C-alpha angles and dihedrals in degrees: 000000000000117000117213122218116186123205139150097230125025115198114197110202127039100212124114095295094045096047094046091048091049093050093048097043096044088074089072110013143045103256133192117197114202132188135170092222128063091220138005112271124226114293139178110282112252143195119253107203121232092249089067088075089075091058094046089048092050089055092045090245103111099087092046091047093051089055092058096089092169091061103054149015127195117279102227095180142272138281113211135190098192123148094352141049092243118086122234123204123211111185132189097219094108097041108122090216093055132247103305123219144276104223143211087227098199091045091051093051092048090049089053089052089053090053090051091053092044090056092055097250112155114248135188121196143189091025129137124215108236103171144347125211122191124228135184093266103024144315142307112217123197116208137179122212134166138216128223095328139037097235119123090246091063095052116111129198118223129188118203118195109194142159096229138019127206117200107211097152097123125235091342090065088199098185096044089048089057086058091055096252120150135211126238109227120203100184147353098246119155133174125226109195143185133189126210145175109274124200101153122112097232106118099179125101115233135217124185131171128226133182094269101035139309141289129229130192132174138167115250135195121283093037094294132135132200123217119188138177117209115201140132118281093241092050097052110113109253112264095005092125088064099040114079093176093054091044089056092046091054092047092051090060087071110084094216094052100046094090092053093061112054118190113283097020089124090066096039098083090230096106127060127191112219133196130289113264133191115264101165133124113256138154138188114250087229123022101184138026144140102003095327139092137182123229137192118351089351088069099035133344122212136213106260087237087078094059086206104107098097096039091048089052092051096043096047090046089056092046093049090048090052091048093050091047092051097045101033128214106266107062115083095210090049090053090054090051092051090054093046093050093048093047091050093048096049091046090055092048091049094049092049089049092052091051093051093043091054091047096052097044090048089062092070107077101150096099107042092162095051113112090214094059095036090057092054097044092059110078114231125203107241103149123160115238 
């Protein structure tokens, strides 16, 4: 038997974009937040820029967030060796918005989920989007969820009639994919990352280039540190994702990383090599349409070099919430305007991102014969329509 859950706005995806949208929209609309996973899995630790404090403050979350000492530490800045042998330090000490944070990313997303639940917003997870059918005044979503087990007998079908759908499902863009939309893909970049115990006093993040990509390291909460190699999938050394010793040997070639990896750390049990994850630049060919819009990585995913993925997700979620609040959900012409505004905004963000991406990669000229750097120093046309 199919259960029916009515709402005004269905948000598919309970990551940063989805949670922020739910918290902002619940002030004015009946919202249902859906996710295929019961909790956020482990992710690479990330930087949350200082400007994000304004959004958290607007949602009355900042004070509570600041009390979660296990989720964040101050982001003091970054030391980079990019385009030259000499390191350059950019600190956040003079930033008027403060220093920002280095996050336990999974912990942050799960904390946002807790805030959604605490505010009485209806949630549904784990639940998988099976289909989406358009109607004159909205959408009918078909979901599958399960109870205490994963057997077929425990699966339950749920129908969700709603006026508006937000796709916040990350790079998979699950809802938009159901509509037959495709993603434009600029590159094949992936990240292979490790996490380790960290007791050293160095508080700065670190970026350093190599012939086949670049390395990133940053201190995280709970005396942890992340170390990640960004390269293209076809340039990753065969088997490296399963070889911690070789991963450490490659990292030690980088002058700025040598001190992070003392001899014998591979056998110490204090460093773990995780899976390969996507880190490429992609965008949907269309990010909004008939009573729907895509947010965060579902709309466009950024190179981690930009450090703008999370903030973009938060900022565009707030802007879409404001647009929906201003225009409402019932008028057809207003719905068209919401889609037009969102499409225009994401297109502008994407074009600015491409310009900055080209600029930063052009600064590294030490390996002119490297396929990795050649690919990024040739501008590709990836405009949104």
